DODO-222851 format. One record per atom (N, C-alpha, C): x, y, z; residue in one letter; chain; atom name. Coordinates in steps of 0.02 Angstrom, whole numbers, padded with zeros to 5 digits, always signed. Example, Ala and Ser with C-alpha at 12.3 -4.5 7.8 and 13.67 -1.06 7.14 Angstrom:
c1_c2_c3_residuo_cadena_atomo
+00660_-00284_+00390_a_A_N
+00615_-00225_+00390_a_A_CA
+00660_-00165_+00390_a_A_C
+00642_-00112_+00354_s_A_N
+00684_-00053_+00357_s_A_CA
+00645_+00002_+00394_s_A_C
***
This chain:
c1_c2_c3_residuo_cadena_atomo
+05932_+04243_+00896_m_A_N
+05872_+04246_+00855_m_A_CA
+05849_+04318_+00852_m_A_C
+05832_+04340_+00793_h_A_N
+05808_+04408_+00782_h_A_CA
+05733_+04411_+00798_h_A_C
+05710_+04470_+00817_a_A_N
+05639_+04479_+00834_a_A_CA
+05594_+04459_+00776_a_A_C
+05614_+04475_+00714_e_A_N
+05572_+04458_+00657_e_A_CA
+05567_+04382_+00647_e_A_C
+05619_+04345_+00668_d_A_N
+05616_+04272_+00664_d_A_CA
+05565_+04244_+00714_d_A_C
+05564_+04273_+00774_r_A_N
+05515_+04250_+00824_r_A_CA
+05444_+04265_+00802_r_A_C
+05434_+04323_+00772_d_A_N
+05367_+04343_+00751_d_A_CA
+05341_+04301_+00693_d_A_C
+05386_+04274_+00653_a_A_N
+05365_+04235_+00594_a_A_CA
+05343_+04164_+00612_a_A_C
+05355_+04143_+00673_g_A_N
+05337_+04076_+00694_g_A_CA
+05394_+04028_+00681_g_A_C
+05383_+03964_+00695_p_A_N
+05437_+03915_+00687_p_A_CA
+05456_+03905_+00614_p_A_C
+05520_+03894_+00604_r_A_N
+05545_+03880_+00536_r_A_CA
+05569_+03809_+00534_r_A_C
+05559_+03778_+00477_i_A_N
+05583_+03709_+00468_i_A_CA
+05639_+03711_+00417_i_A_C
+05698_+03690_+00436_l_A_N
+05755_+03687_+00392_l_A_CA
+05767_+03614_+00373_l_A_C
+05773_+03601_+00310_a_A_N
+05779_+03532_+00287_a_A_CA
+05848_+03519_+00256_a_A_C
+05877_+03463_+00272_d_A_N
+05938_+03439_+00240_d_A_CA
+05916_+03383_+00194_d_A_C
+05922_+03394_+00128_m_A_N
+05898_+03345_+00080_m_A_CA
+05948_+03336_+00024_m_A_C
+05950_+03276_-00003_v_A_N
+05991_+03259_-00060_v_A_CA
+05949_+03212_-00105_v_A_C
+05907_+03240_-00149_p_A_N
+05869_+03197_-00194_p_A_CA
+05915_+03168_-00248_p_A_C
+05901_+03106_-00265_i_A_N
+05939_+03071_-00316_i_A_CA
+05894_+03054_-00375_i_A_C
+05924_+03034_-00430_d_A_N
+05887_+03025_-00492_d_A_CA
+05854_+02956_-00501_d_A_C
+05857_+02914_-00450_r_A_N
+05824_+02848_-00456_r_A_CA
+05808_+02821_-00386_r_A_C
+05764_+02774_-00383_d_A_N
+05744_+02741_-00321_d_A_CA
+05793_+02683_-00309_d_A_C
+05836_+02690_-00260_l_A_N
+05888_+02640_-00248_l_A_CA
+05859_+02574_-00223_l_A_C
+05797_+02574_-00201_l_A_N
+05766_+02512_-00176_l_A_CA
+05736_+02470_-00232_l_A_C
+05729_+02500_-00292_t_A_N
+05696_+02463_-00345_t_A_CA
+05738_+02452_-00408_t_A_C
+05794_+02487_-00415_v_A_N
+05836_+02479_-00475_v_A_CA
+05880_+02417_-00469_v_A_C
+05903_+02394_-00525_e_A_N
+05951_+02338_-00525_e_A_CA
+06014_+02360_-00489_e_A_C
+06046_+02312_-00456_e_A_N
+06106_+02327_-00417_e_A_CA
+06160_+02362_-00459_e_A_C
+06169_+02341_-00520_e_A_N
+06220_+02371_-00563_e_A_CA
+06205_+02444_-00579_e_A_C
+06142_+02465_-00578_a_A_N
+06123_+02534_-00594_a_A_CA
+06136_+02582_-00536_a_A_C
+06146_+02557_-00476_i_A_N
+06156_+02600_-00418_i_A_CA
+06219_+02643_-00426_i_A_C
+06272_+02615_-00454_k_A_N
+06334_+02654_-00460_k_A_CA
+06328_+02713_-00507_k_A_C
+06277_+02716_-00549_g_A_N
+06265_+02773_-00593_g_A_CA
+06219_+02826_-00565_g_A_C
+06201_+02819_-00501_t_A_N
+06155_+02866_-00469_t_A_CA
+06186_+02936_-00466_t_A_C
+06145_+02987_-00482_r_A_N
+06167_+03057_-00481_r_A_CA
+06128_+03096_-00430_r_A_C
+06162_+03142_-00396_v_A_N
+06129_+03190_-00351_v_A_CA
+06098_+03245_-00394_v_A_C
+06034_+03259_-00383_m_A_N
+06000_+03310_-00422_m_A_CA
+06012_+03380_-00392_m_A_C
+06006_+03386_-00327_w_A_N
+06022_+03448_-00292_w_A_CA
+06031_+03433_-00218_w_A_C
+06061_+03480_-00182_t_A_N
+06069_+03472_-00110_t_A_CA
+06043_+03534_-00074_t_A_C
+06015_+03521_-00015_m_A_N
+05991_+03575_+00029_m_A_CA
+06020_+03560_+00098_m_A_C
+06049_+03611_+00129_f_A_N
+06077_+03604_+00195_f_A_CA
+06060_+03666_+00235_f_A_C
+06031_+03657_+00294_g_A_N
+06012_+03714_+00336_g_A_CA
+05960_+03758_+00303_g_A_C
+05918_+03729_+00260_g_A_N
+05866_+03767_+00227_g_A_CA
+05890_+03807_+00166_g_A_C
+05952_+03797_+00146_r_A_N
+05980_+03833_+00088_r_A_CA
+06002_+03784_+00034_r_A_C
+05987_+03800_-00028_f_A_N
+06010_+03758_-00083_f_A_CA
+06085_+03771_-00094_f_A_C
+06124_+03718_-00097_l_A_N
+06196_+03724_-00105_l_A_CA
+06221_+03700_-00172_l_A_C
+06183_+03655_-00203_y_A_N
+06206_+03626_-00266_y_A_CA
+06145_+03608_-00308_y_A_C
+06152_+03616_-00373_c_A_N
+06101_+03594_-00420_c_A_CA
+06137_+03570_-00483_c_A_C
+06121_+03509_-00505_d_A_N
+06151_+03486_-00567_d_A_CA
+06121_+03526_-00625_d_A_C
+06151_+03524_-00681_g_A_N
+06129_+03563_-00738_g_A_CA
+06063_+03541_-00767_g_A_C
+06038_+03482_-00749_d_A_N
+05976_+03456_-00777_d_A_CA
+05914_+03471_-00736_d_A_C
+05921_+03491_-00673_s_A_N
+05864_+03503_-00631_s_A_CA
+05839_+03575_-00641_s_A_C
+05773_+03582_-00644_a_A_N
+05743_+03648_-00652_a_A_CA
+05735_+03678_-00582_a_A_C
+05789_+03706_-00556_l_A_N
+05789_+03734_-00489_l_A_CA
+05828_+03800_-00491_l_A_C
+05796_+03852_-00465_d_A_N
+05828_+03918_-00463_d_A_CA
+05863_+03925_-00396_d_A_C
+05930_+03927_-00396_l_A_N
+05968_+03932_-00335_l_A_CA
+05980_+04004_-00312_l_A_C
+05954_+04052_-00348_s_A_N
+05965_+04121_-00328_s_A_CA
+05918_+04138_-00270_s_A_C
+05944_+04179_-00225_g_A_N
+05904_+04199_-00167_g_A_CA
+05854_+04253_-00187_g_A_C
+05819_+04280_-00137_p_A_N
+05768_+04330_-00151_p_A_CA
+05797_+04394_-00182_p_A_C
+05861_+04408_-00169_d_A_N
+05892_+04467_-00198_d_A_CA
+05929_+04452_-00263_d_A_C
+05921_+04390_-00288_g_A_N
+05952_+04372_-00351_g_A_CA
+06022_+04344_-00344_g_A_C
+06048_+04342_-00281_e_A_N
+06115_+04316_-00271_e_A_CA
+06113_+04241_-00262_e_A_C
+06162_+04207_-00286_s_A_N
+06166_+04134_-00280_s_A_CA
+06187_+04114_-00210_s_A_C
+06161_+04053_-00189_g_A_N
+06184_+04023_-00129_g_A_CA
+06152_+04045_-00068_g_A_C
***
């Protein structure tokens, strides 16, 4: 851990995979058409479908 990380306080890293529908409420047949909107792993965005309004570039403008 770097000194600047300790000074900034605790960080929360989230692993998330939001999908385009609520699997608990859609018809069973609709589940197979479920799409991943974006993925986050270790606090970093790794994937974004072309329809989500999400900027995957980092603070320096680099992707990933």
